[in-house]
N, C-alpha and C positions, 0 to 999 in steps of 0.2 A: 883643497877639494871644494867644489862649488856646493853651496847650501841650496837645497831644493824647496824648502819650506820655512816660514817664519816661526811657526808654532807646531809642535807635535804633541798630540794627546793620545796616549795609549790606555785604553780601557780594557782591563782584564775581567771578563765575566767567568769566574772560577767554575769549572766543570761544564762549560759550554761545549757541546758535542756536535760533530758533523751531522748526527742524526736529528739535531734540532733545526736543520736548515729548512725543511718544509713548513715549520711553524714560523721561523724568523722571516721568511720572504713574504708572509702574509701580514706581519705586524707593521704598522705605519712607519715607525722611525727606522727600524732595521731595513725596511723596504726602501726608504729614502737613501740610506747609506749604500745599500747594494745597487740602487738605480744609478747613482752618480759615481760609483767607484768600482773597485775590482775585488775579487775574493778567491779563496781556495777552501773547498769543503772536504779536503783530504790532507790535513796537516798531520804529519807523523810526530807524535810527542816523544819524550825521552823515557829512559828506564833508570830508576823506578819513576812512574808517572804520578808523583805526588806534588803538592802545591809549591813547597819551598824550592826544591830542585828545579821545578819547571820555571818559576819566576826568576831564579838566578840565571837559568839558561837564556830566558828572553832578553835579559839586559847584558849578557856577556857573549852570546853566540857560541857557547861551549857546552859540552856534555858534563854531567855532574862530576865525574872523576877528574876533570880538568879545572872546573871552577871551585870544587871543594864541598859543595852543599849536596851530599849524597843521600840525604833523607830529610824529612821534616824535623825530626828530633835527634838529639845527641845520643850517643851510646852511653847510657847510664844504668847498667843492670841493677835492678832492685828498687829503683826510684819509682814511686807510684805515678808521678807525673813528671816525666823527663822534660828538661828544658829544650826549647826549639832553637833552630838556627836563626835566631832573631837578628843578630848583629851583623853589620856590614863586614866586620873582620872575618866572618865565615867564608866570604868570597875571595878566592885567590885571583890576583890580577885586577884589571880595570873593568869598569862598568859603563853603560851608556850615560848614566847621570854624572859619573866622575868626569867623563870626557866633555859632556855639555857644560859642566861648571868650569872646567879648565878653559873652554872656548869663550867664556864670559856670558853664557846664557843663564837666565833665571830658571831654577829647577824647583819642582814640587812633586811630592809623592804622598798619596793618601792610602794608608794601610797596605802599601806594597811590601811583600815579604822580604826579609833579610835587609832591612834598611835602618835598623836601630843604630844610632850614633853615626849615621852616614853624613857626609858633607853635602846636604841638600838644603836649599834656602827655606822652603816651606815643607817641613817633614813631619808627618803624622804616622809614625811607624806602627806596624802590626806587631805588638808585643803584649803578652798576657801577664797579669799578676799571678805568679806561679809559686808563691810562698804564702802561708797563712797571714803573715804580718805585712804583706804587700798591699798597696792601694792601687787600683787599676789606673785611675787618672794620673796619679803621681808617677807611676812607672812609665806611662806614655810620655809625660812631660819631660822627664829626666833623660829620655833616650831619643827625643826628636827636637823640634823647634819649640821651645817653651812658650814664648809670647804668642806665636801663631796658633798653637794648640789651645792656649787659654782663651784666645778670641773665638775660635771655632766652638769651644765648649760653652762659652758664655752665650753665643748666638744660638747654637743648635743642640746643646747638651740635653735639653729636655726631651728631645726626640728619642734619644737612645735608651735602651733598657738592657744595660750590661752588654753582653755579647750576643743577645737574642736577635734573630732575624724575623721579619724584614726591617726592624727598627734600626739596626746597626747600619745597613746599607742606605737607609733613608737619611741617616746622619751624615754618612760619607758623601752622599749626593749633594746635600745642602752645602757641605764644606767645599765640595768641588766647584759648585756654581759660584760660591763666594771667592774661591781661589782664582777662578778664571778672570775675575776683575783685575788681578795683578799681572795678567798677560805673561805667564811663564813661557819660556822657549820650549821646555820639556815638562809635561805633566803626566805622571803615572798614577793610575787609579785602579784599585782592586776591590771588586764586589764579590761577596761570598754567599749571597742569598740562595742562588740556585744549587750550589754545592751542598749547603746545609739541608735543603729540602730533599735532595736526592739521597743523602746519607740516611735520613730518618724516615723517609716515606717511599723511597724507591725511584728508579730512573724515570719511568713514564707516569708517575703519580700525578694526580690533579694538583697537588701542592707544587710540584716541579713546573707544571704548565703555568700556574699562576705566577711563579717566580720569573718565568720567561716574559710574561706580559708586564710584570713590574720592571724588569730590566729594559724593556722597550720604552716604557715611560721615562726611565732614568736617562736613557740615551737621548730621548727627545728633549728632556730638560737641559742636558749638556749642549745639544745643538742650539737650542733657543738662547742659552747664555752666550754662546759664541756669536750669534747674530746680534744680540743686544749690545755686545761689547765691540762690534765692528771687527770681529776676528774670523768670521766664518770662511771668507774667501782666502784668507792667508794661512789657514790651519789645515794640517793633515789630521784626520780622525781615524784612529785604528780601533776596531773592536775585535777581540780575540778570546779564545779559550786556551786553557793550559793543558787540559786532558779531557778524556771522556770518562765514563763510569759504567759499571756493570752491577746488576742486581745480585745479591747473595743472601743465603739463608743459613749458612753453616760457617763456623769459625774453626780454623786449624790452630791449635794451641800447642805448638811444638815444644815449648819450654817444659811443659808438663812431662813429656817423654824424656827430655834431657835430665830433668830432676829425678825421675824414676831410675834412670841409668846411672845416677851418681855423678853426672857432669855439672849439676847445679846443686849447691848446698844452701839450705835456708836455716835461719836461726829460729828461736822459739817464738818470735813475733811474726814469722812468715816472710822475713826479709832475706834477700840473698846475702850470704856471708862470703861465699867464694864460688867461682865458676870456672869450668874448663871449656865449656861451649855454651853459647847463648844465641837465641833466635831473636833478631831485632826486626819487627814487622814493618812493612811499608804497605799495609793493607792488601792489595792484590798480589804482592810479592813479599819476600822477606830475605834479609841477610842472615847468615849464620856465621858468627865469629868464634874462633877457637884459640886456645892458649898455646897448644903444642901439636906436634905431628901425630901423637898417639890419639888425641881427641879428634883430630881431623879424620883419621882413618876410621875411628869408631862411629862418627857422625855419617861418614860416607856409607858404611855398611848398613846403618839404620835407614838412610834415605833409599838405598837400593832395595831394601826390603819393603819399604812403605809405598814407593812411587807406583809400582804396577797396579795396585788396588785403587780403583777410582774413588772408593768410599773414604780414602785417606786424604783426598782433596789436593794432593800435590801433583800437578800436571807434569812438571819437569824440574830439574835443578842443574845449575851451572857451577863450575869451579870459579874461584876468584879471578883467574886469568880470563876465563870466558866471559864473566860479568864485566870485566874491564874493557873487553873488546866491544861490548854493547854500550859503553859509556858509564857504567855503574861503578860501585866502589870495589876496586881490585884488592883491597885489604881484607875483604871477607874470605872465609874458607869456601862458602857456597852461597848461591843465590837461588831461592826457591820461587817457583811460579805456581799460583793457585789455579785449580781447575775452575771453570765457570760455575757459579753458585757458591764458591768458597772464598774466604779471605783469611788473613793471618792476624792473630792477636798474641800479645806478649804475656798473657796470663800464666800464673804459676799454680793456680788452684782450679779444680773442676775436672772436666774430661778433655782428652786430646782433641776430639771432635765435638764441638758444642752446637746444638741446634738452637737457633736464635728464636726467642719468644717475643711477643708484643711487649711484655713487661720489661725484657732486656732493653728494648729500643726506647721505651717510655722513660726509663731511668738513664738512658744514654750510656749504657754499658757496652752495647753492641749496635750495629747499624744494619740497614736493609740494602744499602748501596755503597760501593767502594770504587776507588781508582787505585793507582799504583801498579796496575797490570802491565805486562809487556806491550810495547807498541805493535808487536807482531800479532796480537789478538785480532781476530777477524772483525772488521768494521769499527775498530777502536781508534777513530780519528777525531781530532778536534778541528776548529774552524778559524779562519782569518779573513777579516774584511777591512778594507782601507779606502778612504775617499778624501778628496780635497786637494790642496796645493801639493804638487810634486807627484801625484798619482795619476797614471793613465787610466781612463775609465773603461769599463766593460771588458776587463780581462778576467776570464774564468780559468784559473790555473788548475791543471789536472792534479798536481801534487806539490807539496813543499814540506819542509821540516821545521820544527820549533827552533832549532839552532840557526835557521836562516833569518829569523825575525830580527834579532839584534843587529846583525850587519846591514839589514835593509833599513832599519831605523837610523843607524849611524850614517849611512849614505844620504838619507833624507836631510839630516842635520849637518852634512858636510864634515863628518867626523870619521875616525877610524877606531875600531876596537882591537886592532892588532891581529895577532895570530888566532883566528877563530876556527871552529869546526864547521860553521855554516858560511854561506855566501849571500850577498845581496840578491834579492829577487828582481833583477833588472827588467823583467817583462812587465812589471807594474809601475816602474819608475819613469817619470817624465824627464828623462835625461836628454 
């Protein structure tokens, strides 16, 4: 297969929405990208539309139930802070970076989800210190490229302030600019500033708008680095979002009802000792897992009783089979969708419906904005922009899907991802 570009840079601006397009087209660097490239401002995300499944989809072209990353976090009932799908082993089958490496390309990934211990030349994985005895820098070093990360931390570590934004993205930006000097064939970059601001301040908050402007400056710095390293004309630049978001003010805490019904048992320390049914939140949606048919029937009766009342926050629910048809985890008994203004939490204490207070958000117990909702929610689209070598300019696509991005990237690099759910968007490719 003919390769259409020398270098592919995929920049994921987490939580970038189609609704941001009127702002983006007025910002200088996004305007430059849009002016010389092609775009789609109606990209259908996946279900559940949370970050880790989305990013696994972007590099595989598959829906979550096929690539295996069906949620951000693992099903670990009772653990205060569940582990995430940090590791490459969570993804079934091949990925874009695997195929690029096999083809002899230099690969790099900066905070790209689900890449811990991946075979990537310059790998700074997104992984958190999730145990009291863990050290953040050491955890990152052991799960990525140690010497590369040590160098980035030595050069730019002073910029970072733990996982706080915008400092974390500023650190990632400086590391990206430095990594471009190594001229990788494939570079994957994940920025989370906008997502953070929308979670804690709301979708259309001034903080979110400032994050968009900071992202424009970051895009500009990356373009400038490509020009300074004589790569600009030989590179395809892609800027994309993984999902949109919705404002919320109420949390549905379904496990509290399951506990009251005797389907979750807690010990004296408030930890789960056993369970027959458990609600695993994906923010705007949630999986319910059950241990047996009796529990499944009991949960179904409960959901049928709750769903008609709008104040209970449950818009609809699917069976496991119906969830699988939409690309979600078919091993669940049910998948719940939140009404607008609501999202799901895994809490075991408090009230079934919790009204979120400013104190809740200040202490980061709850949020003001969420994703994870069904892609069928009205206006809930993300966005895709591409320019440079291998891209036909001035194509305004009416629609595409997140699963189409991986096959499109593979075609640009002369690779194949095999049996995917998406297909290359040939209308934008200079074939």
